[in-house]
VEXGUSE-735016 format. One record per residue: residue in one letter; x, y, z of N, C-alpha, C in turn. Coordinates in steps of 0.1 Angstrom, whole numbers, padded with zeros to 4 digits, always signed. Layout:
aXYZXYZXYZ;...
***
This chain:
m+0089-0895+0004+0094-0899+0017+0084-0899+0027;s+0074-0890+0027+0064-0889+0037+0055-0902+0037;d+0053-0907+0025+0044-0919+0024+0050-0931+0031;i+0063-0933+0028+0070-0945+0034+0070-0943+0050;l+0072-0931+0054+0073-0930+0069+0059-0932+0075;k+0048-0928+0068+0035-0930+0073+0032-0945+0073;d+0036-0952+0063+0033-0966+0062+0041-0974+0074;l+0054-0970+0076+0061-0976+0086+0055-0974+0100;q+0051-0962+0102+0046-0959+0116+0033-0965+0118;k+0024-0967+0107+0011-0973+0109+0014-0988+0113;g+0023-0994+0107+0026-1009+0110+0031-1011+0123;l+0038-1002+0129+0044-1004+0142+0034-1002+0154;g+0023-1010+0153+0013-1010+0163+0004-0998+0163;s+0002-0992+0151-0007-0980+0150-0002-0969+0159;l+0011-0966+0157+0017-0957+0167+0014-0942+0164;v+0009-0939+0152+0006-0926+0148-0008-0923+0150;s-0012-0913+0157-0026-0909+0159-0028-0895+0154;s-0040-0892+0150-0044-0879+0145-0049-0870+0156;f-0046-0858+0155-0050-0848+0165-0060-0838+0159;a-0070-0834+0166-0080-0825+0161-0074-0812+0157;k-0064-0807+0165-0058-0795+0162-0043-0796+0163;k-0036-0792+0153-0021-0793+0153-0015-0784+0164;p-0006-0789+0172+0000-0781+0183+0009-0770+0177;d+0009-0758+0184+0018-0748+0179+0033-0751+0181;s+0036-0758+0192+0050-0762+0195+0051-0777+0198;v+0062-0782+0194+0064-0797+0195+0078-0799+0199;i+0081-0811+0205+0095-0815+0208+0098-0828+0202;g+0111-0830+0198+0117-0842+0195+0125-0847+0206;v+0123-0860+0210+0131-0865+0221+0139-0877+0216;d+0152-0875+0216+0162-0886+0211+0169-0892+0223;i+0165-0904+0227+0171-0911+0238+0183-0919+0232;g+0195-0914+0233+0207-0920+0228+0213-0929+0239;s+0224-0936+0235+0230-0945+0245+0239-0938+0255;s+0243-0926+0252+0251-0918+0262+0245-0904+0265;t+0236-0900+0257+0230-0887+0259+0215-0887+0255;i+0207-0879+0262+0193-0877+0257+0192-0862+0252;k+0188-0861+0240+0187-0847+0234+0172-0844+0232;v+0169-0831+0233+0155-0826+0230+0156-0813+0222;v+0147-0811+0213+0146-0799+0205+0131-0795+0204;q+0128-0782+0207+0115-0777+0206+0113-0768+0194;l+0104-0771+0185+0101-0762+0174+0087-0758+0174;k+0084-0747+0166+0070-0743+0164+0069-0737+0150;k+0057-0738+0145+0053-0732+0132+0049-0718+0134;e+0054-0708+0127+0051-0694+0128+0052-0688+0114;g+0040-0684+0109+0040-0677+0096+0045-0685+0085;g+0043-0699+0086+0048-0707+0075+0063-0711+0077;r+0069-0707+0088+0083-0710+0090+0084-0720+0102;v+0095-0727+0103+0098-0736+0114+0108-0728+0123;v+0104-0725+0135+0112-0717+0144+0118-0726+0155;l+0131-0724+0158+0137-0731+0169+0134-0723+0182;e+0128-0730+0191+0124-0724+0204+0135-0727+0215;t+0138-0739+0216+0149-0743+0226+0154-0757+0223;y+0165-0760+0229+0171-0774+0228+0180-0776+0239;g+0183-0789+0242+0192-0792+0253+0195-0807+0253;a+0204-0811+0262+0209-0825+0263+0214-0827+0277;v+0212-0840+0281+0218-0845+0294+0225-0858+0291;p+0237-0860+0297+0244-0873+0296+0237-0883+0305;t+0237-0896+0300+0229-0906+0307+0238-0913+0318;g+0251-0912+0316+0260-0919+0326+0257-0917+0340;p+0256-0904+0345+0254-0901+0359+0242-0907+0365;y+0232-0911+0357+0220-0917+0362+0222-0931+0366;d+0233-0937+0363+0237-0950+0367+0251-0950+0373;n+0254-0939+0380+0267-0938+0387+0279-0941+0377;k+0278-0936+0365+0289-0937+0355+0293-0923+0351;k+0304-0923+0343+0310-0910+0339+0302-0906+0326;n+0303-0893+0324+0298-0887+0311+0305-0894+0299;g+0298-0898+0289+0304-0905+0278+0303-0920+0278;e+0300-0925+0290+0298-0940+0291+0284-0943+0287;t+0281-0956+0284+0268-0960+0279+0261-0969+0288;p+0255-0964+0298+0248-0973+0308+0236-0979+0303;t+0232-0990+0309+0219-0996+0306+0209-0992+0317;l+0201-0982+0314+0192-0976+0323+0179-0983+0325;t+0173-0983+0336+0160-0988+0338+0150-0977+0333;t+0137-0982+0332+0127-0972+0327+0126-0960+0336;d+0126-0963+0349+0125-0952+0359+0137-0942+0357;q+0149-0947+0355+0161-0938+0353+0159-0930+0340;i+0154-0936+0330+0152-0929+0317+0142-0918+0319;v+0131-0921+0326+0121-0911+0329+0127-0899+0337;t+0135-0902+0347+0141-0891+0354+0150-0882+0346;a+0158-0889+0337+0167-0881+0328+0159-0873+0318;v+0148-0879+0313+0139-0871+0303+0133-0859+0310;n+0128-0861+0322+0122-0850+0329+0132-0839+0332;d+0145-0843+0335+0155-0834+0338+0159-0825+0326;v+0160-0832+0314+0164-0824+0302+0152-0815+0298;l+0140-0819+0300+0128-0811+0297+0129-0798+0306;t+0132-0800+0318+0132-0789+0328+0144-0780+0325;e+0156-0785+0323+0168-0777+0321+0167-0770+0307;s+0160-0775+0298+0159-0769+0284+0147-0759+0283;n+0140-0758+0294+0128-0749+0294+0118-0753+0284;i+0115-0766+0283+0105-0770+0273+0091-0766+0278;t+0083-0761+0269+0070-0756+0273+0058-0763+0267;t+0060-0774+0260+0049-0782+0254+0050-0796+0258;k+0039-0803+0257+0038-0817+0260+0037-0826+0247;h+0036-0819+0236+0034-0826+0223+0048-0831+0218;a+0050-0844+0216+0064-0849+0214+0064-0860+0204;a+0076-0864+0200+0079-0875+0192+0092-0881+0197;f+0093-0894+0197+0104-0901+0203+0112-0910+0193;s+0125-0910+0194+0133-0919+0185+0133-0933+0191;l+0135-0943+0182+0137-0957+0186+0151-0961+0183;q+0159-0965+0192+0173-0969+0190+0175-0980+0180;s+0185-0980+0172+0188-0990+0163+0191-1003+0169;t+0195-1003+0182+0199-1016+0188+0186-1025+0191;a+0174-1018+0190+0162-1026+0192+0154-1028+0180;s+0160-1025+0168+0153-1026+0155+0162-1031+0144;l+0155-1035+0134+0162-1040+0122+0156-1033+0109;i+0164-1030+0100+0159-1025+0087+0166-1033+0076;f+0159-1038+0067+0165-1046+0056+0156-1046+0044;v+0162-1050+0033+0154-1051+0020+0154-1066+0016;v+0142-1071+0013+0140-1084+0008+0136-1084-0007;g+0140-1093-0014+0136-1094-0028+0126-1105-0030;l+0115-1102-0037+0104-1112-0039+0102-1113-0054;p+0098-1125-0058+0095-1127-0073+0085-1117-0078;s+0087-1112-0090+0079-1101-0095+0064-1105-0097;n+0061-1118-0097+0047-1122-0099+0040-1123-0085;i+0047-1120-0074+0040-1120-0061+0031-1108-0061;k+0018-1110-0057+0009-1099-0056+0009-1093-0042;e+0007-1080-0041+0008-1073-0028-0002-1079-0018;s-0013-1085-0023-0023-1092-0014-0017-1104-0007;q-0006-1109-0012+0001-1121-0007+0012-1117+0003;f+0015-1104+0004+0027-1100+0012+0025-1103+0027;e+0012-1103+0032+0010-1105+0046+0015-1119+0050;t+0016-1128+0041+0021-1142+0044+0036-1143+0039;v+0039-1137+0027+0052-1139+0021+0063-1131+0029;v+0060-1119+0032+0071-1110+0038+0075-1116+0051;p+0067-1119+0061+0071-1125+0073+0080-1138+0071;t+0076-1146+0061+0084-1158+0058+0098-1154+0054;e+0099-1145+0045+0113-1140+0041+0120-1133+0053;a+0113-1126+0061+0119-1118+0072+0126-1127+0082;r+0121-1139+0083+0127-1149+0093+0142-1151+0091;k+0146-1149+0078+0160-1150+0075+0169-1139+0081;y+0163-1128+0085+0170-1116+0089+0168-1114+0104;i+0157-1119+0110+0153-1115+0124+0157-1127+0133;p+0167-1125+0142+0172-1136+0150+0164-1140+0162;i+0152-1134+0164+0143-1138+0175+0129-1141+0169;p+0121-1148+0176+0107-1152+0171+0100-1140+0166;l+0093-1142+0155+0085-1131+0149+0074-1125+0159;a+0070-1134+0168+0059-1129+0177+0065-1119+0187;e+0078-1117+0187+0084-1107+0197+0087-1094+0190;v+0083-1092+0177+0085-1080+0170+0073-1075+0164;s+0073-1061+0161+0063-1055+0153+0069-1052+0139;m+0063-1056+0128+0069-1054+0115+0060-1045+0106;d+0067-1039+0097+0060-1032+0086+0069-1033+0074;w+0063-1031+0062+0070-1032+0050+0065-1022+0039;w+0073-1019+0030+0069-1010+0019+0076-1014+0006;v+0068-1015-0004+0073-1019-0017+0081-1007-0024;i+0094-1009-0027+0102-0999-0033+0098-0998-0048;p+0094-0986-0053+0090-0985-0067+0101-0990-0076;n+0099-1001-0083+0110-1008-0091+0114-1000-0103;q+0105-0993-0110+0109-0987-0122+0119-0976-0120;e+0120-0970-0109+0130-0959-0107+0143-0964-0103;y+0145-0977-0100+0157-0982-0094+0163-0993-0102;i+0158-0997-0113+0163-1009-0121+0177-1006-0125;a+0187-1015-0121+0201-1013-0125+0205-1025-0133;t+0199-1037-0131+0203-1049-0138+0191-1057-0141;e+0192-1067-0149+0180-1076-0151+0176-1083-0138;k+0187-1085-0129+0184-1091-0116+0173-1083-0108;q+0175-1070-0108+0165-1061-0101+0152-1061-0108;a+0152-1062-0122+0140-1061-0129+0131-1073-0127;d+0137-1084-0123+0129-1097-0122+0123-1099-0108;k+0125-1089-0099+0119-1090-0086+0114-1077-0081;k+0105-1079-0070+0101-1068-0063+0109-1066-0050;e+0114-1054-0047+0121-1052-0035+0112-1045-0025;v+0114-1050-0013+0105-1046-0002+0114-1042+0010;l+0112-1029+0015+0119-1025+0027+0111-1029+0039;v+0118-1036+0048+0111-1041+0060+0117-1035+0072;v+0109-1032+0082+0113-1026+0095+0107-1035+0106;a+0116-1039+0115+0111-1047+0126+0116-1041+0139;v+0107-1039+0149+0111-1034+0162+0106-1043+0173;r+0114-1045+0183+0110-1054+0195+0098-1048+0202;n+0089-1057+0204+0076-1053+0211+0079-1048+0225;e+0089-1054+0232+0092-1049+0246+0098-1035+0245;t+0105-1031+0235+0110-1018+0233+0098-1008+0232;l+0088-1011+0223+0077-1003+0221+0069-1001+0235;s+0068-1012+0242+0061-1011+0255+0068-1002+0265;e+0082-1003+0265+0090-0995+0274+0088-0980+0270;y+0088-0977+0258+0087-0963+0253+0073-0958+0257;r+0063-0966+0256+0050-0961+0260+0050-0958+0275;d+0057-0966+0283+0057-0964+0297+0065-0951+0300;i+0076-0948+0292+0083-0936+0294+0075-0924+0291;v+0068-0924+0280+0059-0913+0276+0049-0910+0287;k+0042-0921+0292+0032-0919+0302+0037-0913+0315;a+0049-0919+0319+0055-0914+0332+0060-0900+0331;s+0064-0896+0319+0070-0882+0318+0059-0872+0315;g+0047-0876+0313+0036-0867+0311+0035-0861+0298;l+0042-0867+0288+0042-0861+0274+0030-0867+0266;n+0027-0861+0255+0016-0864+0247+0021-0869+0233;t+0022-0882+0231+0026-0887+0218+0022-0902+0216;n+0020-0905+0204+0020-0919+0199+0029-0921+0188;l+0038-0911+0186+0048-0912+0175+0061-0916+0179;f+0066-0927+0174+0079-0932+0176+0085-0935+0162;e+0098-0932+0161+0104-0933+0147+0118-0938+0149;l+0123-0947+0139+0136-0951+0139+0146-0939+0135;e+0157-0939+0141+0166-0928+0139+0169-0924+0125;i+0172-0934+0116+0176-0930+0103+0165-0922+0095;f+0153-0925+0098+0142-0917+0091+0142-0903+0095;s+0144-0901+0108+0145-0887+0114+0157-0880+0107;i+0168-0887+0106+0180-0880+0100+0177-0876+0085;i+0171-0885+0078+0168-0882+0064+0159-0869+0063;r+0149-0869+0071+0140-0857+0071+0147-0844+0075;a+0156-0845+0084+0162-0833+0089+0174-0828+0080;s+0179-0837+0072+0192-0834+0065+0191-0834+0050;f+0181-0840+0044+0181-0842+0029+0172-0831+0023;g+0177-0827+0011+0169-0819+0002+0165-0827-0010;h+0167-0823-0022+0163-0831-0034+0176-0837-0039;e+0180-0849-0033+0192-0856-0037+0190-0864-0050;l+0199-0861-0059+0198-0868-0072+0207-0880-0073;e+0217-0881-0065+0226-0893-0065+0224-0900-0051;p+0228-0913-0051+0228-0920-0039+0237-0914-0028;v+0232-0913-0016+0240-0907-0005+0242-0918+0006;v+0254-0918+0012+0256-0927+0023+0256-0918+0036;v+0248-0923+0045+0247-0916+0058+0255-0924+0068;v+0264-0918+0076+0272-0924+0086+0268-0917+0099;d+0261-0925+0108+0256-0919+0121+0265-0925+0132;f+0275-0917+0136+0286-0922+0145+0281-0919+0160;g+0275-0929+0166+0270-0927+0179+0280-0932+0190;a+0275-0933+0202+0284-0937+0213+0286-0952+0213;r+0275-0959+0212+0276-0974+0213+0278-0981+0199;s+0273-0975+0189+0274-0981+0175+0274-0971+0165;t+0277-0975+0152+0278-0966+0141+0268-0972+0131;r+0259-0964+0126+0249-0968+0116+0253-0963+0102;v+0252-0972+0093+0256-0969+0079+0244-0972+0070;a+0239-0961+0063+0227-0963+0054+0230-0957+0041;i+0225-0963+0030+0226-0958+0017+0212-0954+0013;i+0210-0941+0009+0197-0936+0006+0196-0932-0009;e+0185-0936-0015+0183-0932-0029+0169-0925-0029;y+0168-0913-0034+0155-0906-0035+0147-0907-0022;g+0154-0905-0011+0148-0905+0002+0144-0919+0008;i+0148-0930+0001+0145-0943+0005+0157-0951+0009;v+0156-0958+0020+0167-0966+0025+0169-0978+0017;r+0180-0979+0010+0183-0990+0002+0192-1001+0009;v+0201-0996+0018+0209-1005+0025+0210-0999+0039;y+0210-1008+0049+0212-1003+0063+0221-1013+0071;h+0231-1008+0077+0240-1017+0084+0245-1011+0097;t+0246-1019+0108+0250-1014+0120+0264-1020+0124;v+0273-1011+0127+0287-1015+0131+0287-1013+0147;n+0290-1024+0154+0288-1024+0168+0300-1018+0175;r+0304-1006+0170+0315-0998+0177+0311-0984+0175;g+0314-0976+0185+0311-0962+0185+0322-0954+0192;s+0318-0941+0195+0328-0932+0201+0332-0936+0215;y+0323-0943+0222+0326-0948+0236+0338-0958+0235;n+0338-0966+0225+0349-0975+0224+0363-0969+0222;i+0363-0957+0216+0375-0949+0214+0380-0945+0228;s+0371-0939+0236+0375-0934+0249+0380-0945+0258;k+0372-0956+0257+0376-0968+0266+0390-0973+0262;t+0393-0974+0249+0405-0979+0244+0417-0970+0248;l+0414-0957+0247+0424-0947+0251+0427-0948+0265;a+0417-0950+0274+0419-0951+0288+0428-0963+0291;t+0425-0974+0285+0433-0987+0287+0447-0986+0282;s+0448-0981+0269+0461-0981+0263+0471-0971+0269;l+0466-0959+0273+0474-0949+0279+0475-0949+0294;n+0467-0959+0300+0467-0960+0314+0462-0947+0321;i+0451-0942+0316+0445-0930+0322+0431-0933+0325;d+0424-0925+0334+0410-0927+0337+0401-0924+0325;f+0389-0928+0326+0380-0927+0315+0377-0912+0312;e+0375-0904+0322+0372-0890+0321+0383-0883+0313;k+0396-0886+0316+0407-0880+0309+0407-0884+0294;a+0404-0897+0292+0404-0902+0278+0393-0896+0270;e+0381-0893+0276+0370-0887+0270+0374-0872+0266;e+0381-0866+0275+0385-0852+0273+0395-0851+0261;l+0405-0861+0261+0414-0862+0250+0408-0864+0237;k+0398-0872+0236+0391-0875+0224+0383-0863+0219;k+0376-0856+0228+0368-0845+0224+0376-0832+0221;k+0387-0830+0228+0394-0817+0226+0405-0818+0216;e+0412-0830+0215+0423-0832+0206+0420-0841+0195;g+0415-0853+0198+0411-0863+0188+0422-0866+0178;l+0419-0865+0165+0429-0868+0155+0438-0856+0151;k+0436-0846+0159+0446-0834+0158+0456-0834+0169;s+0456-0845+0177+0465-0846+0188+0480-0846+0184;a+0488-0840+0192+0503-0840+0189+0509-0853+0194;d+0502-0861+0202+0507-0873+0208+0505-0885+0198;a+0516-0891+0194+0515-0902+0184+0507-0914+0190;n+0508-0916+0203+0501-0927+0209+0486-0925+0208;v+0482-0913+0210+0467-0910+0209+0463-0912+0195;l+0470-0908+0185+0466-0909+0171+0466-0924+0168;q+0475-0932+0173+0476-0946+0169+0463-0953+0174;v+0460-0950+0187+0448-0957+0193+0435-0953+0185;i+0434-0940+0182+0422-0936+0175+0421-0942+0161;n+0432-0941+0154+0433-0947+0140+0430-0962+0140;t+0435-0969+0150+0432-0983+0150+0418-0986+0153;s+0411-0978+0162+0397-0979+0164+0389-0976+0152;h+0393-0966+0144+0386-0963+0132+0387-0973+0121;a+0398-0980+0121+0401-0989+0109+0390-0999+0107;y+0385-1005+0118+0375-1015+0117+0362-1008+0111;m+0358-0997+0116+0346-0990+0112+0347-0986+0097;f+0359-0981+0093+0361-0977+0079+0360-0989+0070;s+0365-1001+0074+0365-1013+0067+0350-1017+0065;e+0342-1016+0075+0328-1020+0074+0321-1011+0065;i+0323-0998+0065+0317-0989+0056+0320-0992+0042;n+0333-0995+0039+0337-0998+0026+0331-1011+0021;s+0329-1020+0029+0322-1033+0025+0308-1030+0021;v+0301-1022+0029+0287-1018+0025+0287-1011+0012;l+0296-1002+0009+0296-0994-0003+0299-1003-0015;l+0309-1012-0014+0313-1021-0025+0301-1031-0028;q+0294-1036-0018+0283-1045-0020+0272-1038-0028;y+0269-1025-0024+0259-1018-0030+0262-1014-0045;e+0275-1010-0047+0279-1007-0061+0279-1019-0070;r+0282-1030-0065+0282-1043-0073+0268-1047-0076;e+0259-1046-0066+0245-1051-0068+0237-1041-0077;y+0239-1028-0075+0230-1018-0082+0237-1011-0093;n+0250-1013-0094+0258-1006-0105+0257-0991-0104;k+0258-0986-0092+0257-0971-0090+0268-0967-0081;s+0272-0954-0082+0282-0949-0073+0276-0939-0063;i+0282-0938-0052+0278-0928-0042+0281-0914-0046;g+0272-0905-0044+0274-0891-0047+0281-0883-0036;r+0277-0886-0023+0284-0879-0012+0281-0887+0001;m+0287-0883+0011+0285-0888+0025+0281-0877+0034;l+0270-0880+0042+0265-0871+0052+0268-0878+0066;v+0274-0870+0075+0279-0876+0087+0271-0870+0099;a+0266-0879+0108+0258-0874+0119+0263-0881+0132;g+0257-0877+0143+0261-0884+0156+0271-0875+0163;g+0270-0876+0177+0279-0868+0185+0294-0872+0183;g+0296-0885+0180+0310-0890+0179+0317-0884+0167;s+0309-0879+0157+0315-0873+0145+0321-0860+0148;l+0318-0854+0159+0323-0840+0163+0338-0841+0168;m+0344-0852+0169+0358-0853+0173+0367-0846+0164;p+0376-0837+0168+0385-0830+0160+0392-0839+0150;g+0392-0835+0137+0399-0843+0127+0392-0854+0121;f+0380-0858+0126+0372-0869+0121+0368-0867+0107;l+0362-0856+0104+0357-0853+0091+0368-0853+0081;e+0379-0847+0084+0391-0847+0075+0396-0862+0072;k+0395-0870+0082+0399-0884+0081+0390-0891+0071;l+0377-0889+0072+0367-0895+0063+0370-0890+0049;t+0373-0878+0047+0376-0872+0034+0388-0879+0028;e+0398-0882+0036+0409-0890+0031+0406-0904+0027;e+0397-0910+0034+0394-0924+0032+0384-0927+0021;f+0375-0917+0017+0365-0920+0008+0365-0910-0004;p+0363-0915-0016+0365-0907-0028+0353-0899-0033;f+0346-0893-0023+0335-0884-0026+0333-0874-0016;e+0325-0864-0018+0323-0853-0009+0318-0858+0005;v+0324-0853+0016+0320-0857+0029+0316-0844+0037;q+0304-0844+0043+0299-0833+0050+0292-0837+0063;h+0293-0828+0073+0284-0830+0084+0270-0826+0081;v+0260-0832+0087+0246-0828+0085+0245-0814+0092;t+0236-0806+0086+0233-0793+0092+0218-0791+0094;p+0212-0798+0103+0197-0799+0104+0191-0785+0109;f+0199-0777+0116+0193-0765+0121+0190-0755+0110;e+0196-0758+0098+0193-0749+0086+0178-0750+0082;k+0171-0760+0087+0157-0762+0083+0148-0754+0093;t+0155-0747+0102+0148-0739+0112+0152-0724+0111;v+0144-0716+0118+0147-0701+0119+0152-0699+0134;y+0163-0692+0135+0169-0690+0149+0177-0677+0149;p+0180-0672+0160+0188-0659+0161+0202-0661+0154;d+0206-0650+0148+0219-0651+0140+0231-0654+0149;f+0230-0649+0162+0242-0652+0170+0244-0666+0174;l+0234-0675+0172+0235-0689+0175+0241-0697+0163;k+0243-0691+0152+0246-0698+0140+0258-0708+0141;d+0269-0703+0147+0281-0711+0148+0279-0723+0157;i+0273-0720+0169+0271-0731+0178+0261-0742+0173;l+0251-0737+0166+0241-0746+0160+0247-0754+0149;t+0255-0748+0141+0262-0756+0130+0271-0767+0136;q+0278-0763+0147+0286-0773+0154+0278-0784+0160;s+0266-0781+0166+0258-0790+0173+0249-0799+0164;g+0248-0795+0152+0238-0801+0143+0239-0817+0142;p+0251-0822+0141+0252-0837+0140+0247-0844+0152;e+0248-0837+0164+0243-0844+0176+0228-0843+0178;f+0222-0832+0173+0208-0830+0175+0199-0833+0163;v+0205-0839+0152+0198-0841+0140+0186-0850+0141;v+0187-0861+0150+0175-0870+0152+0164-0862+0159;a+0167-0855+0169+0157-0848+0176+0150-0837+0167;i+0157-0831+0159+0151-0821+0149+0142-0828+0140;g+0147-0840+0134+0138-0847+0125+0125-0852+0131;l+0126-0856+0143+0114-0860+0151+0104-0848+0152;a+0109-0837+0156+0101-0825+0158+0095-0821+0145;l+0102-0821+0134+0097-0818+0121+0085-0827+0117;k+0087-0840+0120+0076-0849+0117+0064-0846+0126;r+0066-0843+0139+0055-0841+0148+0047-0828+0143;l+0054-0819+0137+0047-0807+0133+0037-0809+0122;t+0039-0820+0115+0030-0823+0103+0018-0831+0107;l+0017-0836+0119+0005-0844+0123-0006-0835+0128;
***
């Protein structure tokens, strides 16, 4: 897994730099669509220790409510980042930042088996044009050849080389560099959310795992084999859509709808609330099922379990609903288990894990540089 991440980060404009001395403490900064999360970790005696963590909602920075998904300017993001750093008592400048899925693409292309890797510089961008809806000059790309011998399922796979491709908008990378500079942090490390989730959540998985990252603006679905992204799909609906639909359907304000979703959710005694939420989920579940069926048909493999991340997944009853919908084990990610922390924080950190998983994965990566 570490090799693929290194390759990806090198290709995104040489974003990873080496430091003469590894910092004692580092932070992961996850700029989400409705919340900015930070986690500070340090290495101590061979252990990874949790020092502090925190979050701020982004809505108020654009005169919106908590839970809404504003489109912030760079200056507004910098203000929010500085606020969460201060409120969380962050004490280091060494950081890593997440890149939102809305500004990136991850996909697998198949190439004839006789293509040499020396030809990829020409061939991969040509194939990538089929997947990237904007001019290639506007994105930074990297790719990594998936080891074929470990994943052959049919003759179809044996006759081709599969290449994982990542593309990120250049304007997004430029904006993030501006945010880093303005916030006074020290980093050249930017990473797509799914890779941070894998690092913070996975052990030695022997079966394919589907990751569902239920965010505010969108839901990301990824199928992972041996730490490698095999399938990646974005559903353009998230937990914000549930609150918005509740507000409209029940004729209540957004704040009340957000409170209903977070406190009652699918355990509500109100049939109208349940109907709205279940209707909102139906589309997402249908999209997840389509991804799973396509994967199982193409690779002739079954999913071993589902890992669920994202703040939206904390809605009461959501995990139970997923368990009813899918025929395999469903679990929330528990990324804080990879850190050492005071025992009295166990319950709250277990509950908060799905929301902070990206920030933890980022900090874990930064500790290795």
